[in-house]
C-alpha positions in Angstrom: 104.6 66.4 97.7 104.2 63.8 95.0 100.4 62.8 95.0 99.7 59.4 93.6 97.7 61.3 90.7 97.7 64.7 89.3 95.6 67.0 91.0 92.7 69.6 89.0 94.0 72.5 91.1 92.3 76.3 90.9 94.9 79.6 92.3 93.2 80.3 96.0 92.9 77.1 97.1 93.6 74.9 100.3 94.0 71.1 100.9 94.3 69.7 104.8 97.3 67.9 105.9 97.3 64.8 108.4 100.7 63.0 109.5 99.7 60.2 111.2 103.2 59.6 112.7 103.1 62.8 114.4 102.1 62.3 118.3 99.8 65.0 119.6 98.3 64.5 123.1 97.6 60.6 121.6 95.3 62.2 118.6 98.0 62.9 115.9 96.2 61.1 113.4 93.7 63.3 113.4 95.4 67.0 113.4 94.6 68.1 110.1 95.3 71.6 109.5 94.4 73.6 106.1 97.1 75.2 104.1 97.5 77.3 100.9 98.4 75.7 97.7 101.3 77.8 96.4 102.1 75.7 93.5 101.5 72.8 91.5 103.5 70.6 88.5 101.5 68.0 87.0 101.4 65.5 90.5 103.6 67.8 92.7 102.3 69.9 95.1 103.9 72.9 96.9 102.3 74.6 100.4 104.5 76.4 102.1 104.8 76.4 105.9 105.8 78.7 108.1 107.3 77.6 111.9 105.6 78.4 114.7 104.2 76.4 117.4 102.0 73.1 117.8 101.7 71.5 114.2 103.3 73.7 111.9 106.4 72.6 114.9 105.5 69.3 114.5 105.9 68.9 110.7 109.8 70.5 111.1 110.9 68.1 113.5 108.9 65.0 112.2 111.1 63.0 110.0 111.8 63.3 106.7 110.0 60.0 105.3 107.2 60.8 107.4 103.9 59.7 106.0 101.6 62.5 105.0 97.4 62.3 104.0 96.3 64.7 101.7 93.5 66.1 101.1 91.2 69.3 98.8 91.6 70.5 96.9 89.0 72.9 98.7 87.9 76.6 98.2 86.8 78.9 95.3 89.2 80.9 93.0 88.0 84.7 92.5 87.2 85.9 88.8 90.9 87.7 88.3 90.7 87.2 84.8 87.5 89.5 84.2 89.9 92.5 85.1 92.3 94.2 82.5 95.0 95.1 85.7 95.6 93.2 88.8 97.5 93.9 91.8 98.4 91.0 94.4 99.9 92.5 97.7 101.4 89.7 100.5 103.1 90.2 103.8 105.2 87.1 104.7 104.0 83.8 104.3 101.0 85.4 102.2 102.6 85.3 99.5 101.4 81.8 99.4 98.2 82.9 98.0 99.3 84.3 94.8 102.1 82.3 93.3 99.5 80.0 91.9 97.1 83.0 90.8 100.0 84.8 88.9 101.2 81.5 86.9 97.6 81.1 85.8 96.8 84.8 84.3 100.4 84.5 82.5 99.1 81.5 81.0 95.6 83.0 79.9 97.2 86.1 78.6 99.2 83.8 76.4 96.4 81.7 75.1 94.3 85.1 75.2 91.4 83.4 77.3 91.4 86.7 80.2 91.0 89.9 79.6 94.3 90.8 82.3 97.4 93.4 80.3 98.8 94.1 83.2 99.9 92.2 86.5 101.9 93.4 89.6 103.2 91.5 92.8 104.1 93.5 95.9 106.0 91.4 98.9 106.4 92.6 101.8 109.1 90.2 103.7 109.1 90.9 107.6 112.7 89.1 107.6 115.1 88.9 104.5 115.1 85.1 104.9 111.5 85.1 103.7 112.5 85.1 100.0 113.9 82.0 100.1 110.4 80.3 100.3 109.4 81.4 96.8 112.4 82.5 95.5 112.2 79.8 92.8 108.6 80.4 91.9 109.3 84.3 90.9 112.1 83.0 88.6 109.8 80.4 86.7 107.0 83.3 86.8 109.6 86.0 85.5 110.5 83.3 82.8 107.0 82.7 81.8 106.2 86.2 81.6 107.4 86.7 77.6 104.9 89.3 77.0 106.1 91.4 79.9 103.3 92.0 81.4 104.5 91.5 85.6 105.9 93.5 87.3 107.8 92.3 91.0 108.0 94.7 94.2 110.1 92.9 97.0 109.8 95.5 100.2 113.1 94.0 102.1 113.8 95.1 105.9 116.3 97.7 105.8 120.1 96.4 105.8 121.7 99.4 106.7 121.2 101.5 109.9 121.0 104.5 107.3 117.6 103.2 106.5 115.6 103.0 103.1 117.0 102.5 99.7 116.1 101.5 96.3 118.5 98.1 95.8 119.9 97.2 92.1 118.5 94.8 90.6 119.7 91.6 88.0 116.6 91.0 86.0 115.4 94.0 84.3 113.1 96.9 85.4 109.7 94.4 85.6 111.8 93.5 89.3 112.1 95.9 92.0 114.1 95.3 95.4 113.6 98.2 97.4 114.3 99.1 101.5 112.3 101.4 101.5 108.6 101.1 103.8 105.7 100.4 101.9 102.6 102.9 101.7 99.8 100.6 100.2 98.2 104.2 99.2 100.7 105.2 96.9 101.2 102.4 95.2 97.6 101.6 94.5 97.4 104.7 93.2 100.3 104.7 90.5 99.3 101.6 89.6 95.7 102.6 88.9 97.4 106.0 86.5 100.2 103.4 84.8 97.1 101.8 82.6 93.6 102.2 81.7 90.9 99.5 82.4 89.1 97.8 85.3 91.0 96.6 88.2 91.4 94.2 90.8 93.5 94.0 94.2 94.1 90.4 95.7 95.5 90.7 99.4 97.0 88.2 101.5 98.6 89.0 105.1 98.5 89.1 108.6 95.8 91.4 110.0 97.4 94.6 110.3 98.8 94.5 106.8 95.4 93.2 105.3 93.8 96.0 107.1 96.6 98.6 106.2 95.7 97.9 102.1 91.8 97.7 102.8 92.0 101.4 103.9 93.9 102.3 101.4 91.5 100.9 98.6 88.4 102.6 100.7 90.4 105.8 100.6 90.8 106.1 96.9 88.3 107.4 94.7 88.7 104.4 92.1 86.7 101.5 91.0 88.8 98.6 92.4 87.6 94.7 93.3 89.4 94.3 96.5 89.7 90.3 97.5 91.1 88.4 100.3 92.4 85.0 100.6 90.1 82.6 102.6 93.0 82.3 105.4 95.4 85.1 106.1 98.6 84.4 108.1 98.3 85.2 112.2 99.9 87.9 113.8 103.4 87.0 115.2 105.9 88.4 117.2 108.2 89.0 113.8 104.8 90.4 111.9 104.5 93.0 115.1 108.1 94.3 114.6 107.5 94.9 110.9 104.6 96.6 111.1 106.1 100.1 111.3 106.9 99.7 107.7 104.0 99.7 106.1 102.4 103.4 106.1 98.9 103.7 107.4 98.2 107.7 106.8 98.6 107.6 103.0 101.8 109.6 103.2 104.8 108.0 101.3 108.2 108.0 102.7 109.6 108.7 100.0 
């Protein structure tokens, strides 16, 4: 969306969208729904919307030039710049909560206005086509990472009947694509062991995913600060079908 004037948006904030042209039981004008702000570039603001029932379905079926009322931004930004290491974990559309945070921390590291010196983003994709939602923004973040502190790990569904495998990457060793199951306990332990300093984890995913990460943090004996987004994706039939790919026992499938 292109706004009439630029917004000063902080990571983790959200906005309300209203589409007056969408009829919804005669009160479409008053149907206002919150969405996390995924990206900001001047007056251009991006939100990621997963198609479902109700309001989101109406958005996808609306005419391309339908008018939109935007209200915001709202919400607070967690103090992630106070930590030496930040691990972001997302499932599905939850990636929308982390993109702007990574962007701001990379900028802060570049101008030495934050402590951050290691960033890792784990994105658990419920379906392979979800990668298109944020692929262009991940590419931009990769280009911003001039000091090589940012690592991306994409956990994709297996495309073969043979099971899990590590996929080749055409970027570098900081861009990982894998079809192995995600073990949050294993990943958190390895991130903690990789480098010294204070550490925070920020998670946004469906309830099953968030609870799996929360349990993994609680099982750890490390001093890790835990943050969640103000909104998290709802459980869907697609997310339920992918839940078995998240290890919840603390035992790795590797």
